[in-house]
KELUMKOL-631193 format. One record per residue: x, y, z of N, C-alpha, C in turn; residue in three letters. Coordinates in pm, 1 decimal. Atoms other than C-alpha are relative to their C-alpha. Layout:
N
[[X; Y; Z]; [X; Y; Z]; [X; Y; Z]; ALA];
...
// end
This chain:
207
[[36.5; 119.9; 73.9]; [338.9; 798.0; 1151.1]; [11.0; 25.0; -149.8]; UNK];
[[-10.7; -13.4; 144.3]; [404.4; 734.3; 783.4]; [-137.5; 4.4; -65.0]; UNK];
[[136.2; 3.5; 51.9]; [35.9; 656.0; 720.0]; [-97.7; 22.9; 114.9]; UNK];
[[105.8; -23.3; -98.2]; [-272.5; 778.1; 902.6]; [-118.8; -92.8; -21.9]; UNK];
[[113.9; 83.5; 37.9]; [-512.6; 542.4; 722.4]; [49.3; -128.0; -66.6]; UNK];
[[-32.7; 127.7; 64.4]; [-488.4; 174.8; 632.2]; [-130.7; -67.1; -40.9]; UNK];
[[116.8; 66.6; 55.7]; [-749.3; 13.9; 407.0]; [40.3; -141.0; -42.5]; UNK];
[[-29.4; 140.5; 28.5]; [-769.7; -362.3; 358.7]; [-103.1; -59.9; -94.9]; UNK];
[[87.6; 97.5; 62.2]; [-914.7; -608.9; 115.2]; [-38.4; -98.7; 110.8]; UNK];
[[42.2; 95.8; -103.7]; [-1096.3; -885.1; 305.8]; [44.1; -142.3; -33.3]; UNK];
[[-23.4; 141.3; 31.0]; [-1081.2; -1223.1; 130.2]; [145.4; -27.3; -34.3]; UNK];
[[-138.9; 42.1; 11.5]; [-739.1; -1383.9; 159.7]; [100.4; 110.3; 30.3]; UNK];
[[-86.5; -101.6; -57.8]; [-601.3; -1064.7; 312.1]; [-18.2; -0.3; 151.2]; UNK];
[[30.8; 9.6; -142.8]; [-774.3; -1061.6; 649.7]; [-50.8; -140.0; 36.3]; UNK];
[[63.4; 129.5; -25.7]; [-972.8; -1385.1; 626.6]; [47.1; -102.3; -102.5]; UNK];
[[-46.8; 108.1; 86.6]; [-849.5; -1715.2; 482.8]; [-120.6; -64.1; -69.0]; UNK];
[[128.8; 38.7; 57.6]; [-1146.6; -1754.4; 248.4]; [2.1; -26.1; -150.7]; UNK];
[[1.5; 4.5; 146.1]; [-1039.2; -1751.7; -117.4]; [-24.5; -140.7; -54.0]; UNK];
[[18.5; 136.7; 49.4]; [-1025.4; -2130.4; -158.9]; [-146.1; -42.8; 11.2]; UNK];
[[141.3; 32.9; -17.4]; [-1377.8; -2169.1; -19.9]; [-84.8; 71.5; -104.4]; UNK];
[[76.8; -76.3; 97.7]; [-1512.9; -1893.1; -244.3]; [15.0; -60.6; -139.4]; UNK];
[[-24.5; 57.9; 131.9]; [-1350.4; -2042.4; -554.0]; [-73.7; -132.6; -16.0]; UNK];
[[65.8; 130.0; 5.6]; [-1486.3; -2387.9; -471.4]; [-151.6; 13.7; -14.9]; UNK];
[[145.5; -18.1; 6.9]; [-1842.8; -2263.3; -418.5]; [-43.1; 56.1; -135.0]; UNK];
[[33.9; -54.4; 131.4]; [-1842.0; -2058.4; -738.7]; [9.6; -107.9; -108.1]; UNK];
[[-16.3; 107.4; 99.1]; [-1711.3; -2355.3; -937.4]; [-115.6; -100.0; 7.7]; UNK];
[[110.5; 95.2; -14.7]; [-1975.4; -2589.9; -793.3]; [-128.5; 56.3; -59.6]; UNK];
[[120.3; -61.3; 55.1]; [-2248.3; -2343.3; -882.8]; [3.3; 7.1; -151.3]; UNK];
[[-11.7; -7.0; 145.5]; [-2118.9; -2293.8; -1235.9]; [-11.3; -138.4; -62.7]; UNK];
[[10.5; 137.2; 50.7]; [-2082.8; -2668.8; -1283.0]; [-146.2; -42.3; -11.4]; UNK];
[[143.0; 33.7; 3.9]; [-2453.9; -2706.0; -1200.1]; [-68.6; 63.6; -120.5]; UNK];
[[57.7; -69.9; 115.3]; [-2525.3; -2459.4; -1480.2]; [60.3; -47.8; -131.9]; UNK];
[[-57.4; 55.9; 121.4]; [-2322.5; -2664.2; -1726.4]; [124.5; 70.1; -49.7]; UNK];
[[-122.3; -70.7; 37.3]; [-2016.6; -2436.2; -1729.2]; [114.6; -55.9; 83.2]; UNK];
[[-106.0; 70.8; -70.9]; [-1700.3; -2625.9; -1640.1]; [135.3; 67.6; -26.6]; UNK];
[[-132.3; -62.5; 6.6]; [-1377.6; -2439.4; -1569.2]; [83.8; -55.0; 114.8]; UNK];
[[-84.9; 50.9; -108.6]; [-1078.1; -2555.9; -1363.9]; [-7.7; 89.9; 123.1]; UNK];
[[5.6; -74.0; -125.9]; [-1077.5; -2454.3; -999.3]; [104.0; 111.1; 4.4]; UNK];
[[-106.6; -100.3; -3.8]; [-748.8; -2267.9; -1051.0]; [-41.0; 129.5; -70.1]; UNK];
[[45.2; -119.8; 71.4]; [-921.0; -2030.0; -1294.0]; [-84.9; 88.4; 90.6]; UNK];
[[79.0; -76.8; -97.0]; [-1163.7; -1927.5; -1021.3]; [92.0; 62.6; 104.5]; UNK];
[[-87.7; -49.6; -107.2]; [-891.8; -1894.8; -760.0]; [81.2; 120.9; -46.4]; UNK];
[[-80.1; -110.7; 52.0]; [-688.0; -1664.5; -983.2]; [-80.1; 129.1; -11.1]; UNK];
[[84.7; -118.2; 18.2]; [-984.6; -1428.7; -1014.5]; [-63.2; 49.5; 129.4]; UNK];
[[53.4; -46.7; -127.1]; [-1075.5; -1398.9; -647.4]; [58.7; 137.9; 28.5]; UNK];
[[-38.0; -139.2; -12.4]; [-1064.3; -1030.7; -569.0]; [-87.9; 86.7; -89.0]; UNK];
[[101.0; -65.7; 82.1]; [-1323.7; -945.5; -833.5]; [-137.2; -48.0; 44.8]; UNK];
[[134.8; 44.8; -37.8]; [-1702.5; -961.4; -777.7]; [-35.3; -132.9; -65.5]; UNK];
[[40.0; 130.8; 51.4]; [-1851.8; -1307.7; -822.0]; [-77.1; 9.9; -130.4]; UNK];
[[75.9; -18.1; 123.5]; [-2089.2; -1177.7; -1088.7]; [92.2; 14.5; -119.5]; UNK];
[[-94.2; -19.2; 110.8]; [-1796.6; -1067.0; -1303.8]; [70.0; -129.9; -36.7]; UNK];
[[-70.1; 126.1; 25.1]; [-1614.2; -1397.2; -1264.5]; [-90.7; -96.7; -75.6]; UNK];
[[93.3; 93.8; 62.5]; [-1919.8; -1603.2; -1352.8]; [-36.8; 43.3; -141.9]; UNK];
[[35.8; -50.0; 133.0]; [-2015.1; -1380.7; -1645.8]; [114.3; -20.0; -98.8]; UNK];
[[-115.4; 20.6; 87.4]; [-1662.0; -1401.9; -1785.2]; [6.8; -143.5; -49.4]; UNK];
[[-3.9; 140.9; 37.3]; [-1693.0; -1780.6; -1788.5]; [-125.4; -43.9; -76.2]; UNK];
[[118.3; 31.2; 79.6]; [-2029.5; -1762.4; -1966.3]; [-116.4; -57.9; 77.9]; UNK];
[[111.4; 48.6; -81.4]; [-2260.8; -1845.5; -1676.1]; [-115.9; 98.7; -12.7]; UNK];
[[112.8; -89.8; 23.4]; [-2595.6; -1698.7; -1778.0]; [-81.6; 23.0; 127.4]; UNK];
[[80.4; -11.5; -121.8]; [-2782.1; -1768.5; -1455.1]; [88.9; 25.8; 121.2]; UNK];
[[-94.4; -28.3; -108.2]; [-2518.1; -1609.4; -1236.1]; [-71.8; 37.5; 129.5]; UNK];
[[73.8; -34.0; -122.6]; [-2782.6; -1478.7; -994.2]; [-36.1; -125.7; 78.9]; UNK];
[[34.2; 124.9; -66.3]; [-2895.3; -1833.4; -920.5]; [124.5; -61.4; 64.3]; UNK];
[[-124.1; 51.8; -56.0]; [-2534.2; -1938.8; -868.0]; [37.4; 75.9; 126.4]; UNK];
[[-36.4; -79.7; -117.8]; [-2472.9; -1650.6; -626.9]; [-96.6; -22.4; 115.6]; UNK];
[[94.8; 32.0; -107.5]; [-2790.7; -1730.8; -433.8]; [40.5; -129.0; 70.3]; UNK];
[[-45.5; 126.5; -58.6]; [-2666.5; -2086.7; -383.6]; [133.6; 18.4; 71.4]; UNK];
[[-129.0; -30.5; -62.5]; [-2320.1; -1952.8; -308.0]; [-20.2; 55.8; 140.9]; UNK];
[[25.1; -60.8; -130.3]; [-2459.6; -1744.8; -21.2]; [-40.5; -105.5; 102.5]; UNK];
[[41.3; 108.0; -89.5]; [-2624.3; -2052.9; 129.0]; [119.6; -86.0; 38.2]; UNK];
[[-117.0; 83.7; -26.2]; [-2308.5; -2260.4; 93.2]; [103.0; 69.0; 86.7]; UNK];
[[-95.8; -75.8; -80.2]; [-2090.3; -1985.7; 237.2]; [-45.7; 4.1; 144.5]; UNK];
[[54.4; -6.5; -135.8]; [-2319.8; -1952.0; 538.2]; [18.1; -133.3; 71.6]; UNK];
[[-14.2; 133.5; -59.3]; [-2306.5; -2327.0; 598.1]; [145.2; -32.7; 33.0]; UNK];
[[-142.6; 29.0; -17.6]; [-1925.7; -2320.8; 583.5]; [72.6; 104.7; 84.3]; UNK];
[[-62.3; -109.0; -73.5]; [-1865.6; -2014.9; 802.2]; [94.6; -48.4; 109.0]; UNK];
[[-84.6; 49.3; -109.5]; [-1718.8; -2227.6; 1080.0]; [137.5; -44.0; -48.8]; UNK];
[[-129.9; 38.0; 55.3]; [-1433.1; -2320.2; 843.5]; [92.9; 119.7; -14.2]; UNK];
[[-77.7; -120.3; 27.9]; [-1317.5; -1960.2; 808.0]; [64.7; 56.5; 125.0]; UNK];
[[-72.9; -60.9; -111.4]; [-1059.5; -1793.7; 1028.2]; [78.2; 120.4; -50.9]; UNK];
[[-100.1; -100.5; 32.2]; [-844.6; -1483.6; 1038.4]; [131.6; -70.9; -30.6]; UNK];
[[-137.1; 46.6; 10.4]; [-494.1; -1543.6; 911.6]; [70.8; 26.1; 133.3]; UNK];
[[-76.5; -17.8; -122.8]; [-248.8; -1580.8; 1198.0]; [62.4; 138.7; 3.4]; UNK];
[[-59.0; -131.8; -17.5]; [-148.9; -1239.5; 1327.2]; [-88.7; 115.8; -40.3]; UNK];
[[87.9; -108.4; 46.8]; [-440.8; -1044.4; 1178.8]; [-60.9; 76.8; 116.6]; UNK];
[[63.4; -70.1; -112.0]; [-619.2; -968.7; 1506.5]; [100.5; 86.9; 77.2]; UNK];
[[-97.7; -87.3; -65.3]; [-301.3; -844.6; 1683.0]; [38.8; 120.1; -85.6]; UNK];
[[-33.4; -111.2; 88.8]; [-218.3; -633.8; 1376.6]; [-106.8; 107.0; 3.6]; UNK];
[[108.8; -97.0; 0.3]; [-561.0; -469.3; 1364.5]; [-8.2; 72.9; 134.1]; UNK];
[[4.6; -62.5; -131.7]; [-558.4; -407.6; 1739.2]; [116.2; 97.2; 20.0]; UNK];
[[-116.2; -88.6; -11.6]; [-208.6; -256.9; 1716.8]; [-21.7; 128.7; -78.6]; UNK];
[[26.9; -118.7; 80.1]; [-312.9; -20.8; 1437.7]; [-101.6; 91.6; 68.4]; UNK];
[[101.8; -79.0; -68.7]; [-620.2; 90.3; 1628.8]; [57.7; 67.9; 123.9]; UNK];
[[-63.4; -58.8; -118.6]; [-410.2; 147.1; 1941.8]; [89.5; 117.8; -36.9]; UNK];
[[-83.2; -109.8; 49.2]; [-190.2; 376.7; 1729.9]; [-84.3; 114.5; -55.9]; UNK];
[[94.0; -99.8; 52.2]; [-501.5; 579.1; 1636.1]; [4.1; 10.6; -152.4]; UNK];
[[7.0; 8.1; 145.7]; [-471.4; 469.6; 1274.4]; [-145.8; -24.4; -39.5]; UNK];
[[132.5; 27.2; 52.3]; [-797.5; 488.1; 1081.1]; [7.3; -126.0; -86.2]; UNK];
[[-4.9; 130.5; 66.6]; [-869.0; 134.3; 961.3]; [-135.1; -28.3; -64.7]; UNK];
[[123.5; 33.4; 69.1]; [-1124.3; 25.1; 702.5]; [21.5; -107.9; -103.6]; UNK];
[[-8.1; 103.6; 103.1]; [-1202.1; -222.9; 426.0]; [-61.5; 50.7; -129.9]; UNK];
[[52.1; -23.8; 134.7]; [-1254.2; -190.2; 50.9]; [-6.9; -137.7; -65.2]; UNK];
[[18.8; 139.7; 34.7]; [-1400.1; -517.7; -71.6]; [-80.9; -17.0; -127.7]; UNK];
[[81.0; 34.4; 117.1]; [-1547.1; -683.6; -379.8]; [-130.2; -67.5; 39.4]; UNK];
[[130.3; 47.6; -45.7]; [-1831.4; -817.3; -165.2]; [-101.1; 113.4; -14.0]; UNK];
[[102.8; -102.3; -9.3]; [-2161.1; -634.3; -201.4]; [-47.6; 8.9; 145.3]; UNK];
[[36.5; -23.3; -139.9]; [-2333.5; -508.1; 113.7]; [-72.3; -119.0; 60.8]; UNK];
[[71.3; 116.6; -52.0]; [-2561.5; -810.2; 148.7]; [99.5; -108.8; 38.5]; UNK];
[[-102.1; 100.7; -31.0]; [-2263.1; -1046.4; 130.2]; [80.1; 41.6; 122.7]; UNK];
[[-79.3; -48.0; -113.5]; [-2063.3; -830.3; 370.7]; [-74.1; -21.7; 131.1]; UNK];
[[75.6; 11.3; -124.9]; [-2337.7; -820.0; 633.4]; [-20.3; -145.6; 40.5]; UNK];
[[26.0; 141.1; -29.7]; [-2404.0; -1193.4; 605.9]; [126.6; -75.9; 37.6]; UNK];
[[-121.2; 79.4; -14.4]; [-2044.1; -1313.2; 592.8]; [94.4; 48.5; 109.2]; UNK];
[[-101.7; -56.4; -88.6]; [-1857.2; -1082.6; 829.3]; [-44.5; 3.1; 145.6]; UNK];
[[48.3; -1.3; -137.9]; [-2072.0; -1122.9; 1140.7]; [85.8; -79.4; 95.6]; UNK];
[[-86.2; 82.2; -85.8]; [-1829.9; -1385.1; 1270.5]; [135.1; 66.3; 26.4]; UNK];
[[-128.3; -69.4; -13.9]; [-1544.4; -1133.8; 1252.5]; [-27.2; 142.6; 49.2]; UNK];
[[49.5; -127.5; -53.7]; [-1643.7; -848.2; 1486.4]; [91.7; 118.8; -22.1]; UNK];
[[-88.3; -114.8; 22.9]; [-1333.3; -635.4; 1435.7]; [-30.4; 61.8; -136.3]; UNK];
[[33.5; -50.1; 133.5]; [-1417.9; -609.5; 1065.4]; [-141.9; 55.3; -1.7]; UNK];
[[140.5; -40.3; 2.7]; [-1793.1; -587.1; 1119.0]; [-21.5; 136.0; 64.7]; UNK];
[[17.6; -125.5; -73.3]; [-1749.3; -291.9; 1354.6]; [82.1; 116.2; -55.8]; UNK];
[[-76.0; -109.5; 59.2]; [-1521.7; -88.4; 1127.6]; [-93.6; 109.4; -49.1]; UNK];
[[83.5; -112.0; 43.7]; [-1659.8; 256.7; 1054.4]; [18.6; 31.2; -148.2]; UNK];
[[-26.4; -23.5; 142.6]; [-1502.8; 269.7; 706.3]; [-13.6; -131.6; -75.4]; UNK];
[[26.6; 121.2; 77.8]; [-1653.9; 1.0; 481.9]; [-49.3; 41.4; -137.8]; UNK];
[[43.9; -24.3; 137.7]; [-1675.7; 26.0; 102.6]; [-23.2; -134.0; -67.0]; UNK];
[[36.9; 124.4; 67.6]; [-1861.1; -257.5; -68.0]; [-13.8; 25.4; -149.6]; UNK];
[[-7.1; -11.0; 145.7]; [-1873.3; -329.8; -440.6]; [-119.2; 71.8; -60.8]; UNK];
[[120.3; -60.6; 55.9]; [-2226.4; -194.9; -487.5]; [-7.1; 151.4; 21.4]; UNK];
[[0.0; -144.5; -24.4]; [-2131.6; 158.5; -381.6]; [58.6; 80.6; -115.4]; UNK];
[[-57.5; -69.4; 115.9]; [-1950.6; 241.0; -706.6]; [-40.3; -72.6; -127.8]; UNK];
[[38.2; 61.2; 128.3]; [-2028.1; 179.7; -1072.4]; [98.1; -108.9; -38.5]; UNK];
[[-103.0; 95.2; 41.0]; [-1698.6; 1.0; -1132.4]; [71.0; -56.6; 122.5]; UNK];
[[-71.8; 62.0; -112.0]; [-1550.9; -249.9; -885.0]; [149.2; -9.4; -28.3]; UNK];
[[-140.6; 28.8; 25.9]; [-1184.2; -336.7; -841.7]; [9.5; -96.2; -118.7]; UNK];
[[-124.5; -77.9; -12.4]; [-952.6; -338.1; -1036.4]; [-11.4; 148.3; -32.6]; UNK];
[[17.3; -144.2; 13.7]; [-1101.8; 3.0; -1110.3]; [43.2; 68.3; 129.9]; UNK];
[[-34.8; -75.9; -119.2]; [-980.8; 270.0; -872.7]; [-120.1; 62.1; 68.7]; UNK];
[[118.8; -66.2; -54.8]; [-1339.6; 382.4; -807.7]; [-26.4; -31.2; 147.3]; UNK];
[[30.0; 26.6; -141.2]; [-1388.4; 198.2; -475.6]; [95.0; 69.9; 97.3]; UNK];
[[-94.1; -68.8; -89.2]; [-1070.2; 341.2; -321.8]; [-22.8; 150.5; -6.4]; UNK];
[[26.3; -143.1; 13.7]; [-1141.9; 687.0; -463.0]; [-125.5; 39.4; 77.7]; UNK];
[[123.1; -24.9; -76.2]; [-1492.9; 668.0; -315.8]; [30.3; 6.7; 149.2]; UNK];
[[-33.3; 6.4; -141.9]; [-1346.6; 575.5; 21.9]; [76.5; 124.2; 44.2]; UNK];
[[-76.5; -120.4; -32.7]; [-1099.0; 862.9; 17.1]; [-93.5; 119.9; 14.3]; UNK];
[[91.1; -115.0; -2.1]; [-1377.0; 1111.0; -60.2]; [-102.4; -11.3; 112.6]; UNK];
[[107.8; 18.2; -98.9]; [-1644.5; 961.9; 166.1]; [48.8; 23.0; 141.8]; UNK];
[[-49.9; -7.7; -137.6]; [-1423.3; 951.3; 474.4]; [107.8; 106.6; 18.1]; UNK];
[[-91.0; -114.7; -8.4]; [-1208.9; 1257.3; 398.8]; [143.4; -43.3; 35.2]; UNK];
[[-134.2; 51.7; -22.5]; [-882.5; 1064.1; 381.7]; [99.0; 67.5; -93.6]; UNK];
[[-105.6; -57.5; 82.4]; [-560.9; 1219.7; 256.1]; [68.0; -113.6; -77.2]; UNK];
[[-52.7; 105.8; 87.2]; [-438.3; 1014.2; -38.8]; [142.7; -40.3; 38.7]; UNK];
[[-141.1; 27.4; -28.4]; [-69.2; 1044.2; 50.8]; [20.9; -64.5; 136.4]; UNK];
[[-9.9; 59.4; -133.5]; [-140.1; 924.5; 405.6]; [-76.5; -131.2; 10.0]; UNK];
[[83.3; 120.2; 2.6]; [-335.5; 617.8; 296.1]; [75.0; -116.2; -64.7]; UNK];
[[-59.7; 123.9; 49.1]; [-208.1; 262.4; 245.2]; [-110.8; -100.7; -25.3]; UNK];
[[95.5; 107.5; 28.4]; [-408.7; -12.9; 75.5]; [73.6; -132.7; 2.6]; UNK];
[[-61.4; 131.6; -18.4]; [-332.9; -375.9; 164.6]; [-91.0; -105.1; -62.3]; UNK];
[[78.6; 104.4; 63.7]; [-447.2; -666.6; -52.1]; [86.6; -114.4; -47.3]; UNK];
[[-72.5; 122.3; 37.2]; [-353.2; -1009.6; -181.5]; [2.9; -25.8; -150.0]; UNK];
[[13.0; 33.4; 142.1]; [-436.7; -988.8; -552.1]; [49.2; 112.7; -89.7]; UNK];
[[-41.8; -101.5; 96.4]; [-321.3; -810.1; -863.1]; [-112.5; 100.6; -23.6]; UNK];
[[112.4; -92.4; 15.9]; [-671.2; -658.5; -880.1]; [4.1; 107.7; 107.9]; UNK];
[[-17.8; -98.3; -107.4]; [-607.9; -490.8; -544.6]; [111.6; 97.4; -35.8]; UNK];
[[-113.5; -83.7; 38.3]; [-273.1; -364.5; -668.9]; [-40.0; 99.0; -109.2]; UNK];
[[41.8; -87.5; 109.2]; [-429.9; -225.4; -986.7]; [-93.6; 109.5; 49.9]; UNK];
[[91.8; -100.2; -55.2]; [-704.9; -50.5; -788.3]; [77.2; 109.4; 73.1]; UNK];
[[-82.4; -98.7; -70.7]; [-443.6; 117.5; -569.0]; [76.4; 86.3; -99.4]; UNK];
[[-75.0; -75.2; 101.1]; [-235.4; 217.0; -871.0]; [-89.5; 100.9; -70.4]; UNK];
[[92.3; -87.2; 72.2]; [-540.7; 364.6; -1041.7]; [-46.5; 119.3; 82.1]; UNK];
[[34.8; -114.7; -84.3]; [-594.5; 596.2; -744.8]; [124.3; 64.1; 61.1]; UNK];
[[-126.9; -55.7; -49.9]; [-226.0; 672.2; -678.3]; [11.1; -12.6; 151.7]; UNK];
[[-12.2; 31.9; -142.1]; [-247.0; 513.4; -332.8]; [107.4; -107.1; 15.9]; UNK];
[[-104.2; 99.6; -23.7]; [49.2; 319.9; -193.4]; [-62.6; -136.1; 30.2]; UNK];
[[54.3; 135.4; -13.8]; [-4.3; -56.1; -201.1]; [101.1; -91.7; 66.9]; UNK];
[[-80.2; 105.6; -62.7]; [128.1; -334.9; 21.4]; [-65.3; -134.2; -30.4]; UNK];
[[55.0; 132.0; 27.7]; [83.3; -692.2; -94.9]; [5.9; -84.3; 126.5]; UNK];
[[9.1; 92.0; -113.1]; [-32.7; -930.3; 176.3]; [50.7; -135.6; -48.3]; UNK];
[[-61.8; 119.0; 58.2]; [209.7; -1204.9; 77.8]; [-49.1; -128.3; 65.4]; UNK];
[[47.7; 120.3; -69.0]; [64.0; -1444.5; 335.0]; [-125.8; -57.6; -67.4]; UNK];
[[120.3; 49.7; 66.4]; [-253.5; -1472.5; 121.1]; [8.6; 0.1; -150.3]; UNK];
[[-11.9; -15.2; 145.6]; [-127.2; -1399.3; -230.9]; [36.4; -132.0; -67.8]; UNK];
[[-43.7; 114.7; 79.4]; [-89.9; -1660.3; -502.0]; [150.0; 12.0; -26.7]; UNK];
[[-146.7; -8.2; 8.9]; [280.8; -1749.7; -523.9]; [52.0; 45.1; -135.6]; UNK];
[[-48.9; -34.7; 133.4]; [304.5; -1691.0; -899.6]; [-38.5; 140.8; -44.9]; UNK];
[[39.5; -135.1; 39.3]; [144.7; -1346.3; -904.9]; [117.9; 96.2; 12.8]; UNK];
[[-109.2; -97.1; 1.8]; [380.8; -1060.2; -985.9]; [-56.2; 137.0; 38.3]; UNK];
[[50.5; -126.1; -52.9]; [327.4; -739.6; -788.0]; [101.4; 111.3; -25.5]; UNK];
[[-103.5; -95.3; 37.8]; [551.1; -502.8; -978.5]; [-32.2; 143.0; 43.4]; UNK];
[[37.5; -135.5; -39.7]; [353.9; -195.0; -872.2]; [-23.9; 13.5; 150.0]; UNK];
[[14.2; -8.4; -145.2]; [349.6; -276.9; -500.2]; [116.7; 77.0; 59.8]; UNK];
[[-106.5; -72.5; -67.5]; [544.0; -37.5; -281.5]; [62.7; -85.4; 109.5]; UNK];
[[-48.6; 83.8; -109.0]; [573.3; -294.3; -3.5]; [-44.8; -144.0; -21.5]; UNK];
[[38.5; 141.3; -6.4]; [569.5; -670.1; 35.8]; [1.2; -39.7; 146.7]; UNK];
[[13.0; 37.8; -140.7]; [441.4; -774.3; 377.0]; [-8.8; -151.7; 9.7]; UNK];
[[0.3; 145.8; -13.6]; [532.8; -1132.3; 459.3]; [-91.6; -45.9; 112.8]; UNK];
[[86.5; 31.4; -114.0]; [338.6; -1125.9; 787.8]; [-85.3; 122.4; 31.3]; UNK];
[[81.4; -116.3; -36.9]; [58.6; -904.5; 923.9]; [76.3; 101.4; 84.3]; UNK];
[[-74.7; -95.5; -81.7]; [301.4; -752.8; 1173.9]; [85.6; 94.2; -85.0]; UNK];
[[-76.2; -87.8; 88.5]; [498.1; -613.4; 879.2]; [-79.3; 126.1; -32.5]; UNK];
[[84.5; -116.6; 27.2]; [202.7; -380.0; 816.0]; [16.4; 103.1; 111.7]; UNK];
[[-20.8; -90.8; -114.4]; [244.6; -232.9; 1164.7]; [133.4; 72.1; -14.6]; UNK];
[[-133.7; -59.7; 15.3]; [614.3; -174.9; 1095.6]; [2.6; 98.1; -117.0]; UNK];
[[6.3; -90.8; 114.7]; [539.9; -16.3; 757.5]; [-66.0; 131.3; 41.1]; UNK];
[[73.1; -120.2; -41.6]; [293.2; 227.3; 913.4]; [85.1; 86.2; 92.8]; UNK];
[[-86.0; -73.3; -93.9]; [536.9; 323.6; 1186.6]; [112.4; 71.0; -73.0]; UNK];
// end
């Protein structure tokens, strides 16, 4: 196998969730009197919500995130895996590939939001944003994962949909595959080693 380990972002890589997240963050910020176009939120998905809100000048970001958690929970039935994700994950596991996630969700968000997705919830390798001082696009979360789970850097592939994922992989010298099925069409992934148009492409890349 070319890679022994495959790490994934979650939102808009495994789960079709970025539009919902952007909408909930915008609604919360609007309540606080901070009005930014929805597209500005969508372009920043892949970073922690606190960072996005703080960048836009939302002072009471904790209150916004508390409401966000409620709204996300109420909308869970709207979320699904992207087509082909479950077969891809099952194929990788059948190949004895170590599979995990490196996400900008904190642990509370992860535990609350991922219960409806048992393949992700049951992964043994999970790195949430609160485990390192610096979240993506810093390389700290991937570096933490490599060290914590004793992964060989050269045998590890990171898969994500955003430029922040790509930058995090670059900052740790880990090969990156852009999940084109969830990426914004105008984003430029010049540092991606692979472009996966479908989840099955990840299986072929690993082989």
